[in-house]
N, C-alpha and C positions, 0 to 999 in steps of 0.2 A: 547378509551382505550390507555394505554401506552404500547408500545412494543419497543424492542431494534432495533437498526439499525446498519448494519455492516460498518466498515471502510475498504475501499478497494482501489485498484488502478484502473485507467481508462482502460476500454476495450470495444470492440464492443460487443453488446448483440445480439446473434443470436440463433434462434430456441429455445426460452425460453419456458419452461413448468413448471408446479408447482411441478413436481416430482423431489425432491432432487436438486433443483436449489437454490443456495444461493442468497440472495438479495443484489446485489452489488450496493447499493444506490449511492455511490459517483461516480461510473462509469456512472450511469444514469444521475445524475445532471450535470456532466461534458459534457456528450453528448448534453444535452439540451443547455448548455452555448455555446458550440462550434457551434451548429447548428444555434443559434441566431446570433452569431458573424460573420458567413460567409455571405457575401453580396449576394452570389449566392442563398442562401436559400436552399441549397442542403445539406443533411446529409454528414458528412465527409467520410462515407464509399463509397460514390459515387464520391469522388474527384479524379481527374486524378492523376496519379503518378507524384511526383515532379521531376523536372529536377535537377539532382545532381550538386552541385556547386564544389565538390571536385573530379574532374575527375582523379586527380593524385593519389588518395588514392588506396590502395590495395583492390580489390573487389574479394571475394571468393564465388563461387557458392556452397551452401550446397548440398551434394549428398543425394538423397532420403529424401531429407529432408521433552426552558431552565427552568428546575425547579429552585426554589429559592436557592441560595447558599450563604454560608458565606465566606467573603473574608478574607483570611489569608495571610499575607505577608511572603514569604519565602526568607530568606537572600541569596544572591549569595554565592555559595560554594567557599571555600578557597582551592586553589591548587588541586581541583578535576576536571580533564578534562572531557569533554563529553565522554560517552561510545564509545570506539573506534570501537568495532565490537563484534557481537555475533556469528561470523562465526567460524566454526570448523577449526582447523589447519590441513594442509595436505589434504584438501578436493579437489574434482574435480569440476570445474565450468561448469555448464550446462545452456542452455537456454531452456525454456519450453514454448510451445504455442500450439494452436489448428491449425492443418494443414488443408488447403483446399483440396478437396471440402467437406469432410464429417466431419469436426471438430474433427478429431482424435487427441488425446493428444500425443505429441511427446517430447522427450528430446534429445538434441544434445550437445555433449561435445564440448565446445568452442575451446579447444586446438586441438583435433583430427578432429573436424567437422564431427563426425560420430554419427548416431542415436544409442541410447541405450534404451532398454525397462526397465525403472526404476519402472514401475508398472505392475502387472499381466495383461495379455490379457483379454479384456472384461470388465475391471473396469474403472471407470471414476474418474477424479480429477476435482471438480467443484468449488474450492475456491482458485484457483492459485494466485489471486492477494491479498490474505490475508496471503499467506505463509510466514513463517519466512525465512530469507535468507539462513539458513543452517539447514534444518529440519532433525530430526532422524526418524520421523513418517509421513506418509500421512494418511488422512481420505479419503477413497475411497467409491464410490457408485456402486451398481449393483442391478438390479431388485428391486428397491425401498427399499434397505437395505443399512446400513452403516457398513464399515469395517475399522479397524485400520491395518496399514501395516508398519512393521518394515523394513526400507529401507535396512539396513546393513545385517540383518539376513534373510530377505525376508519371514517374518512370517506374516500371514494374520489371523485376528480374527474378527468375526462378533460382532458388538457392541450391538445392540438393542436386538437381539434374545438371546444372552448370558445372558442378564439382564432381560429376560422375558418381553421385550417390542417389539413392532412392529411399523413400519412406515406405516400409511394409504396412500392410493392412493391420497387422497386430501391433504396430508401433504408435506411440503418442509422443508429441513434442512438448517441451517446456521452453518458454522464451523468457530470458532474463536480460532486460536492457541494462547497459552500463549506467551507473549513477554519475559518471564523470566524463563520458564521451557519447554524444547522441547518435553516432553511427556504429557503435560497437555493441555486440550482443553475445551472451553466453547461451548456447543452445544445447539442450539435453534431449536425446532420443531414448525413450524407454521401450523395451520390448516386453509386451504383456502376454499373459497366457492366452492360448487359443480360444478357450471357452468363454472369454469375457465374463468371468465370474462376477456375481453381484457385489456391489460396493459394501453394503451392510453397514448401518450406522454412519453412513457418509464417508467411511474410510476405504480408500482404494487398496487393492492387493499389491503386494510388493512385486515389482517387475522382475522378469527372468534375468534381464541384463540391460545394460545401458551403454551409450556412447556419447561423448561430449565434444563440443566444438566452440572455438572462438570465431565469430563472424564479424567482418568489417563491411558494412552496407555500402560505404563509399566506393569500395573496389570490388564488391561481391565476392570476396575471398573468404574461404572457409578453412580453418586450421584445426585438425584433430588434436585433442589434448587428453591427458590422463583424467579419468573420472575423479572428481574431488572426493576426499574422504570425509563425508558427512554422514550422520546417523539417520537412517530411515525413520520418518515420522517424528523425529525428536530434535531436529535442528533446522533453522531458517538461515538464509544468507542473502546478501546483496553484493552484486558484482561491480568491482571498481577496475575498469580496464586501464585507466591512465596510470595507476600505481600497481597494476598486476597483483590484485589481492581480492579477497572476500572479507566482508564483515559478517561474522557468524554469531548466533546466539541461540539458546535453547527455546524450543517452542513445541507445542503438541497438546494432545488431550491431557487434561489435568494440570497443564502448565499455562496454557495460553501463550504468552511470551515472557521471557525472563532474562535478567542478567545472569552471568557475565556477558558483556559484549566484547568480542575478541576480533582481531584481524589475523588472517591466515594467508599463506601463499595460494596459488591457483590449484594446488593439489589438496588443499584443505588441511595442510600440515603447518609446522613452524608457527604455532599460534602464540599470541601474546594478548593478555587482557588489557582492554582500555578502561572499561568500567567493571569493577569487581563487586562481589557481594559485600565486601568490607566497606565499600564506599557508602553503603546504606546501613552498616552495622548488622548485617545478616550473616547467618551460618550457611553451610553447604546445603542443608535440608530445606531452606526457605526459598519460596518461589513467589514472593509477594511484591516484586518490583517489575513493572512492565517495560518492554522495549518497543518503541514506535519509531518508524522512519517516515520522514516527510521532507521532500524537496531539498535534499542535500544535508539534512541533519538527522541524527538519532536523538531520541528523547527517552530518558530513563526516569521513571517516577513510580511512587508507591501505588499499589492496587487498593489501598485502604486509607490510611491517614497521610495526607499530603503535607510533607515538611520541606521538600526541596525537589527541584527538577534539574537533572544533569543533561546538558546538551553537548553533543559531539559533532563538530564540523567535519564531514567526510571529504571535503574538496581539497584539502591540503595534503602534501606528502606525509606529514606527521599530523594525525588527527588532533584537533584542538578541543579541549574539554573545558566547559564553563559550568558553574554551579549557580542556580538561582534559588535563593533561600526564602521560604515563606515567613513573613513577619508574624509576631505573636498576635497582633490585632487582626490579621487576616485568618490565622488558624482558627480563631473562635467563630468565624463565619462559615467555615467549610464543613461539609458533611463527608461521610465515607466516600472514597473516590475509587471508581473502577474505570480507567481510561480505555476508550475504544480507539481514539485517535488523538494526536497532539500536533500542534503547529506553532510557529513563531511569526510575529509581525514586528520587525525591528523599527519600522517607521513610527508606529504608535506605542512602542514598548509593551507589547502584549504577548502573553503566552495563551494559547487557546486549547482547551481540552474538550473533546467530544465524548459524551457519556451515553447511557441508555435512554435517559429522558431529559437531557439538558445539554447546553453548551456552557462551559465555565470559562469566563474571561478573567485573566490575571494581569495586572499592570505592575511592571518592575521599574525601578529607578536605575540611575547610572552605576550604582554599586551592586546591581543585580539582586536587590532585595525586592521581594514581591510585597507591595504595599497596599494594594486594593484589589477587590474582586467583585464579580457579579455573576449570578446564575441566570441564564435565559432558558426557562422551561420549554420542553418540547416532548410531548407524551409519546413514549415508545418509539423514539427516533433511531436508536442504535446507530450512532454516528461513527461509522468506521472509515470515513474518508473526508478529510478537510482540505480545502484548496484555498490558499491565501494569495491575493493579488491586488495591488493598488489600494491598500487600506481596507479591503473587504475580505470576509471569509465566506466561502460557499460550501454548503453541505446538503445532503439528502436525508429526509426523514424516511427511513426504510419502510415503515408500516403504511404511512399515508401517501407515499410516493410524491412528496412535495419537496421542491428545492427551496432552501432558505438562503437569503443574502444578508449577512450581518455587517453592519457598519462598525468597524473596529475603532473609529475615532469617537463615535457617539454611543457605542455599546448598546446597540439595539438592532432588532431584525427589521430591516427597511423594506424588504420585498419577499414575496412568496410566489413561486411558479409551480403550476400543476403539470405533472407529467403522466405518461402512460407506460412508465418503465415496468418491465417484467420483474426486475429485481433492483439492486442498487445501481447507482450511477457513478461515473467518474467525471472529472473536469480536466480539460486540456486547453492550453493556449497555443494556437497554431499560426505560424507564419505562412501566408498563402501567396 
């Protein structure tokens, strides 16, 4: 059967159950990839803490802390820069993670380094790695039910019961926020087997059936829709409610993520390619170009030799495609590249790539030529989430549980914050 698969950021998977747990496929596939890559054969969660290289940095202790598609060539946009940010102005920056030892969800203000309860007590947030960078609503879980929560007004509404629907004990929910409207969500309910069979190698069993809904949090209205035609464990998607479409691309075990990047209707059909294999001179059998999404943009770049980065702005009715080309002088400085995350900083003309043990900063000129580069080493960081705001990049070293703050104007790590995160962290900018 064909069922959708969620695009998400990499995190450790702990205490999984079928009740209200989103299927963070990309997290799972990256765990498998990392596990195979480590010579010790030990899962990364058991790796000893890394010895920090930057002892002179400020360290602050947090207190209490593929279906057939038609290829359509899209011309590069003229004078349309990539989407700079979907982040609200005047918002407060938080880091969110699950705290050891009981996996409690906590939010910590980066500036004050104080914990704040941004969700009601007793409710859970289980799609953190799919959150938009500046949300107005959370979808929360409690007692096998789903609730929408207006962050600013602190209003809580039950979703399914209000719409005369209930979530069975054998069902699990997937929450996909829209990348173009902060009050819209695509919700998938998967019915799982009664015996809750083991995941095995981190891969969940295929559900018996599913139902899909469009949800508007501003009105608390739920609309039943046809299940989109995506391939189980082989495709990822991002939901664009404003333009009534999905962005779809291959992903999965043995692939990671890969082009082509396509757009489809809400049924998963009527596909057309935005970035194709031929854009990188590849054949159908090649899967050597990664697809990364970050704050309104898709990034396509090689998993080995970096020669160019294609950036697609998703916020326009017709997605705009820009190509950033690596100059010969920079090519000679670069090592083989496997991107875990990618972001752009228009203010300082930077492209940022998070790797397994480094952050790579690339500076481009007005002609979109990449003319300078620098590596910031960070041992066993596995940087699967980058957050860029106000000329700074924030990321989490997954192994050592440290948050790094990179000054994108000066190209240096200016601050390090210690956390007690049970796994990876995300960053959010919240209007309160």
